[in-house]
PATORRO-525877 format. One line per field, with one value per residue (C-alpha): residue in three letters; x, y, z. Coordinates in steps of 0.5 Angstrom, whole numbers, plus 500, padded with zeros to 3 digits. Layout:
<rs>
res = Ala ...
xx = X ...
yy = Y ...
zz = Z ...
</rs>
This chain:
<rs>
res = Unk Unk Unk Unk Unk Unk Unk Unk Unk Unk Unk Unk Unk Unk Unk Unk Unk Unk Unk Unk Unk Unk Unk Unk Unk Unk Unk Unk Unk Unk Unk Unk Unk Unk Unk Unk Unk Unk Unk Unk Unk Unk Unk Unk Unk Unk Unk Unk Unk Unk Unk Unk Unk Unk Unk Unk Unk Unk Unk Unk Unk Unk Unk Unk Unk Unk Unk Unk Unk Unk Unk Unk Unk Unk Unk Unk Unk Unk Unk Unk Unk Unk Unk Unk Unk Unk Unk Unk Unk Unk Unk Unk Unk Unk Unk Unk Unk Unk Unk Unk Unk Unk Unk Unk Unk Unk Unk Unk Unk Unk Unk Unk Unk Unk Unk Unk Unk Unk Unk Unk Unk Unk Unk
xx = 309 315 310 305 305 299 295 287 285 279 278 276 273 272 268 262 265 268 263 266 270 277 276 274 280 285 281 282 289 291 287 290 297 297 294 299 304 301 302 308 311 308 312 318 318 315 308 302 296 290 284 277 271 268 261 258 264 260 255 258 259 265 264 257 257 250 248 245 238 240 244 249 250 257 257 256 262 261 258 253 250 242 245 250 251 258 260 266 269 266 273 275 269 271 277 275 271 276 280 275 272 281 280 285 286 283 287 292 287 289 296 295 299 295 300 305 306 313 311 306 312 316 311
yy = 878 883 889 887 884 880 877 876 871 868 861 859 853 854 847 851 855 848 845 838 834 835 843 842 837 843 849 846 843 851 854 849 850 859 858 853 858 864 861 858 865 868 863 864 871 871 873 872 868 868 864 867 864 868 867 875 878 883 884 886 893 894 899 896 889 891 886 888 885 885 881 886 886 885 891 895 898 902 898 904 901 903 902 907 910 909 909 906 901 895 891 896 895 886 887 892 886 880 884 885 878 876 880 884 892 894 901 897 896 902 902 907 903 904 908 902 903 905 912 913 913 917 923
zz = 191 193 193 198 206 204 198 199 192 190 191 185 182 174 173 170 166 161 157 156 161 158 158 165 167 163 166 173 173 171 176 181 180 179 186 188 185 188 195 194 192 199 202 200 200 207 205 207 202 204 199 199 197 191 193 192 191 186 189 196 199 202 207 210 207 204 198 191 191 183 179 175 168 166 163 168 171 177 184 187 193 195 203 204 197 196 188 185 180 180 180 186 190 189 190 198 200 198 203 209 208 208 214 212 212 205 205 201 196 193 194 201 206 214 219 223 229 228 224 230 234 230 230
</rs>
């Protein structure tokens, strides 16, 4: 939390993963507690934490916004956009999609900060 100015996190609902009602309640409680702790740590350190709807984050292209017409199997680890030709690791593409949906600058996902106004004035 200390290393980032803002954070985008999936607003994940794990109900479809659990088979029994007891397991579902435990999973819901664990995810809920983690989200609450993350938001509280963000508040404590003065960071912006945004919850993002998780639908289609792995099938959408971050640069152009196009969505694949087919489901990507979990064994396919590289996302390639048929519209713009972008090819990148599936997890990084999903992270960029979440940042775009949260309204944050996606350049920070690869530990590259955009130029700040202070940097531009110094140059």
